C-alpha positions as CSV (number, residue, x, y, z in Angstrom):
1,L,-0.4,24.1,4.9
2,D,0.6,20.5,5.7
3,S,-2.1,20.3,8.4
4,C,-4.6,21.4,5.8
5,I,-3.2,18.8,3.3
6,S,-3.5,16.0,5.9
7,S,-7.0,16.8,7.1
8,S,-8.5,17.3,3.6
9,C,-6.9,14.3,1.9
10,A,-6.3,11.8,4.6
11,S,-8.7,9.4,2.9
12,F,-6.4,9.1,-0.1
13,L,-4.5,6.3,1.4
14,T,-6.7,5.1,4.2
15,L,-9.2,3.9,1.7
16,H,-6.6,1.7,0.1
17,P,-5.6,-1.0,-0.6
18,S,-9.1,-2.4,-0.7
19,L,-8.0,-6.0,-1.0
20,A,-6.1,-5.7,2.3
21,T,-9.4,-5.9,4.2
22,A,-11.8,-8.7,4.7
23,A,-14.2,-9.4,1.8
24,D,-17.4,-8.9,3.8
25,D,-16.2,-5.5,5.0
26,L,-15.8,-4.3,1.5
27,D,-18.9,-5.8,0.0
28,I,-16.9,-7.0,-3.0
29,P,-18.1,-9.8,-5.3
30,S,-17.6,-13.2,-3.9
31,S,-15.7,-14.2,-7.0
32,M,-12.9,-11.9,-5.9
33,A,-12.5,-13.8,-2.6
34,S,-10.9,-17.2,-2.9
35,S,-11.6,-19.8,-0.2
36,N,-8.4,-21.5,-1.2
37,D,-6.5,-18.6,0.2
38,P,-6.3,-18.7,4.0
39,L,-5.8,-14.9,4.1
40,Y,-8.9,-13.9,2.3
41,L,-11.0,-13.5,5.5
42,A,-8.1,-12.1,7.7
43,R,-7.6,-8.4,8.3
44,P,-4.9,-6.8,10.5
45,I,-5.7,-4.4,13.3
46,G,-4.0,-1.5,14.9
47,I,-1.9,-1.7,18.1
48,S,-4.6,0.2,20.0
49,S,-6.8,-2.8,19.8
50,S,-6.3,-4.4,23.1
51,S,-9.6,-6.1,23.7
52,N,-9.8,-9.9,23.9
53,D,-13.4,-9.8,22.7
54,E,-13.4,-10.2,18.9
55,N,-16.8,-8.5,18.8
56,D,-15.6,-5.4,20.6
57,N,-15.3,-2.3,18.5
58,T,-11.7,-1.8,19.5
59,M,-10.9,-4.9,17.5
60,K,-12.0,-3.1,14.4
61,A,-9.3,-0.4,14.6
62,R,-7.3,-0.1,11.4
63,P,-3.5,-0.1,11.2
64,S,-2.4,3.6,11.3
65,A,0.6,5.9,11.5
66,P,0.9,9.5,12.9
67,V,-0.5,12.0,10.4
68,E,3.0,13.5,9.6
69,F,3.8,10.2,7.9
70,L,0.8,10.6,5.6
71,V,1.7,14.1,4.4
72,P,4.2,13.2,1.6
73,A,1.8,10.7,0.1
74,T,-1.1,13.2,0.4
75,R,1.0,15.6,-1.7
76,V,1.2,12.9,-4.3
77,G,-2.6,12.6,-4.2
78,L,-3.1,16.4,-4.6
79,Y,-0.7,16.3,-7.5
80,I,-2.7,13.7,-9.2
81,Y,-6.0,15.5,-8.6
82,Q,-4.4,18.7,-10.0
83,L,-3.2,17.0,-13.1
84,L,-6.6,15.4,-13.7
85,S,-8.4,18.7,-13.3
86,I,-6.2,20.4,-15.8
87,A,-6.3,17.4,-18.2
88,E,-10.2,17.3,-18.1
89,E,-10.3,21.1,-18.9
90,L,-7.8,20.6,-21.7
91,A,-10.1,17.9,-23.2
92,Q,-13.0,20.3,-23.1
93,Q,-11.1,23.1,-24.7
94,S,-9.6,20.8,-27.4
95,S,-13.1,20.2,-28.8
96,S,-13.7,24.0,-29.3
97,S,-12.3,26.0,-32.2
98,S,-12.8,29.5,-30.7
99,S,-9.9,31.9,-30.2
100,S,-10.6,32.1,-26.5
101,S,-10.4,28.4,-26.3
102,A,-7.1,28.4,-28.1
103,T,-5.7,30.9,-25.5
104,T,-7.0,28.8,-22.6
105,K,-5.7,25.6,-24.2
106,S,-2.2,27.2,-24.5
107,S,-2.3,28.1,-20.8
108,L,-3.4,24.6,-19.8
109,I,-0.6,23.1,-21.8
110,E,1.9,25.4,-20.1
111,Q,0.6,24.3,-16.7
112,L,0.9,20.6,-17.6
113,D,4.4,21.2,-19.0
114,N,5.4,22.6,-15.7
115,L,3.8,19.8,-13.6
116,L,4.9,16.9,-15.8
117,L,8.1,18.0,-17.5
118,S,10.0,21.1,-16.5
119,S,9.4,21.5,-12.8
120,P,7.3,18.8,-11.1
121,P,6.6,19.5,-7.5
122,T,8.7,18.1,-4.6
123,F,6.7,15.6,-2.5
124,I,9.2,15.2,0.3
125,K,10.5,18.1,2.4
126,P,13.7,18.0,4.6
127,T,11.5,18.1,7.7
128,D,9.4,15.2,6.7
129,P,9.9,11.7,8.3
130,T,11.7,9.0,6.4
131,V,11.1,5.4,5.3
132,T,11.5,3.1,8.2
133,R,12.1,-0.6,7.7
134,G,12.3,-2.7,10.8
135,D,14.3,-5.9,10.7
136,P,11.9,-8.8,11.0
137,Y,14.8,-10.8,12.5
138,N,15.2,-8.3,15.4
139,N,18.6,-7.1,14.2
140,M,20.1,-10.4,15.5
141,P,23.0,-12.2,13.8
142,P,22.3,-14.9,11.2
143,L,20.8,-18.1,12.5
144,L,20.0,-16.5,15.9
145,G,17.5,-14.2,14.2
146,E,15.9,-17.1,12.4
147,I,15.6,-19.1,15.5
148,S,14.0,-16.2,17.3
149,V,11.4,-15.8,14.5
150,Q,10.7,-19.5,14.5
151,Q,10.1,-19.5,18.2
152,Q,7.7,-16.5,17.8
153,K,5.8,-18.4,15.1
154,Q,5.6,-21.5,17.4
155,K,4.2,-19.3,20.1
156,E,1.5,-17.9,17.8
157,R,0.5,-21.4,16.8
158,K,0.1,-22.4,20.4
159,E,-2.0,-19.3,21.1
160,Q,-4.2,-20.3,18.1
161,S,-4.5,-23.8,19.5
162,I,-2.6,-25.3,16.5
163,T,-0.8,-28.3,17.9
164,N,-0.6,-30.6,14.9
165,V,2.3,-28.9,13.1
166,G,4.2,-32.1,12.6
167,V,7.8,-32.2,11.4
168,A,7.5,-29.0,9.5
169,Q,9.1,-27.1,12.4
170,L,12.4,-29.0,11.7
171,F,12.7,-27.3,8.4
172,E,11.3,-23.9,9.4
173,V,14.6,-22.4,10.5
174,G,16.2,-23.4,7.2
175,E,13.4,-21.8,5.3
176,L,13.7,-18.7,7.3
177,M,17.4,-18.4,6.5
178,G,16.5,-18.4,2.8
179,E,13.7,-15.9,3.4
180,R,16.1,-13.6,5.2
181,R,18.6,-13.6,2.3
182,Q,15.8,-12.8,-0.1
183,W,14.5,-10.1,2.2
184,S,17.9,-8.4,2.3
185,R,18.1,-8.4,-1.5
186,L,14.6,-7.0,-1.8
187,V,15.3,-4.2,0.7
188,Q,18.4,-3.1,-1.3
189,A,16.5,-3.2,-4.6
190,E,13.6,-1.1,-3.1
191,R,16.0,1.5,-1.8
192,A,17.4,1.9,-5.3
193,R,13.8,2.3,-6.7
194,E,13.0,4.9,-4.0
195,E,16.1,6.9,-5.0
196,A,14.8,6.9,-8.6
197,S,11.2,7.8,-7.7
198,E,10.2,10.4,-5.1
199,I,6.5,9.3,-5.6
200,R,7.4,5.8,-4.5
201,R,9.4,7.0,-1.6
202,A,6.6,9.3,-0.5
203,M,4.1,6.5,-0.4
204,N,6.6,4.2,1.3
205,I,7.1,6.7,4.1
206,Y,3.5,6.0,5.1
207,T,3.3,2.2,4.6
208,T,6.6,1.5,6.3
209,N,5.6,3.4,9.4
210,L,2.2,1.8,9.9
211,N,1.6,0.4,13.3
212,F,0.1,-3.1,13.4
213,N,-1.0,-5.3,16.3
214,K,1.6,-8.1,15.9
215,N,-0.3,-10.6,18.0
216,K,-4.0,-10.4,16.9
217,Y,-6.0,-9.9,13.7
218,V,-9.7,-10.0,12.8
219,Y,-10.9,-13.2,11.2
220,S,-14.3,-12.7,9.5
221,G,-15.1,-16.3,8.7
222,S,-17.4,-18.6,10.7
223,Q,-16.3,-20.7,13.6
224,E,-16.7,-23.8,11.5
225,E,-14.3,-22.3,8.8
226,K,-11.8,-21.4,11.5
227,K,-11.9,-24.8,13.1
228,K,-11.4,-26.4,9.7
229,M,-8.4,-24.2,8.9
230,I,-6.9,-25.0,12.4
231,R,-7.3,-28.7,11.7
232,E,-5.6,-28.4,8.3
233,D,-2.8,-26.1,9.8
234,R,-3.9,-23.3,7.4
235,L,-4.9,-20.6,9.8
236,P,-2.5,-17.7,9.1
237,S,-0.4,-16.1,11.8
238,A,-0.6,-12.4,12.6
239,T,2.8,-12.0,10.8
240,E,1.4,-13.5,7.6
241,V,-1.7,-11.3,7.8
242,I,0.4,-8.2,8.2
243,R,2.6,-9.2,5.3
244,S,-0.4,-9.8,3.1
245,D,-1.7,-6.3,3.9
246,L,1.6,-4.6,3.1
247,D,1.9,-6.6,-0.1
248,A,-1.5,-5.3,-1.2
249,R,-0.5,-1.7,-0.3
250,D,2.7,-2.2,-2.4
251,L,0.6,-3.3,-5.4
252,Y,-1.5,-0.2,-5.1
253,R,1.6,2.0,-4.9
254,N,3.0,0.3,-8.0
255,E,-0.2,1.0,-9.8
256,V,-0.2,4.7,-8.9
257,Q,3.5,5.0,-10.0
258,T,2.9,3.1,-13.3
259,K,-0.2,5.2,-14.2
260,L,1.7,8.4,-13.6
261,E,4.6,7.3,-15.8
262,D,2.2,6.2,-18.5
263,A,0.3,9.5,-18.2
264,R,3.6,11.4,-18.7
265,A,4.4,9.3,-21.8
266,E,1.0,9.8,-23.2
267,Y,1.2,13.6,-22.6
268,L,4.5,13.7,-24.5
269,Y,2.9,11.8,-27.4
270,Q,-0.2,14.1,-27.5
271,K,2.1,17.1,-27.4
272,G,3.8,15.8,-30.5
273,V,0.6,15.3,-32.4
274,G,-1.1,18.6,-31.4
275,F,-3.3,17.1,-28.7
276,E,-5.6,15.4,-31.2
277,D,-7.2,13.2,-28.6
278,V,-6.4,13.6,-24.9
279,G,-9.0,11.1,-23.7
280,E,-6.3,8.4,-23.0
281,F,-4.3,10.9,-21.0
282,V,-7.3,11.8,-18.9
283,G,-8.1,8.1,-18.5
284,L,-4.7,7.3,-17.1
285,L,-5.1,9.9,-14.4
């Protein structure tokens, strides 16, 4: 069953988040892409992309994870599609006054009660993989970890021919120490949110297990733009591009979770008023 789920609904997450890819790949309006953001033309690639030729097709490989990491999130996708299908049918039946429609409506409400209130499905099984959060500081003690990350960033800058970094390096380790403290707090808070929401945890299983190429990314701008960003010390590192991609995925996850919570609240409201207008409920799904 899980193999069927994965193959039929794999596109549920691989199509998102749209803003994590380069603007020209998406054919989105130019107004959505800000030239003031050095990340807007940068897209991460998968670890299978080993070619040094930026025009090679292997450089276009997307970040990915083994299919078993996608299964819990796909169950969430199927759950949403099931809710939407029933809600749309309920909207149609609510506009009819026939006795058969009343019977059908009662059955649909019972199904929604089960899915949303009394017995929502389980999205994560004991055999499923778990959320995996790697330590960006290589599990090293305080200060040593920050120095290691700073040296990696310096190496990336050299590989990108960025030499005019000035005195900023002197303060970089100190900034990284502050970032590490903040990262630890964020991880603890996210674990608590995962415990409160299986939907959130199911989607995090996929995103936290994505495999990225940590040394390269695709830059879709012109050579002139790239040279200008190098001169201004604004060309992002691979680490920054990956972080931006994951941030966009997190925003998408938050939107899915919020919409489902709002849909449940709207369903309870409509249930209280006799399902006078289920359009808003359908719209949230």
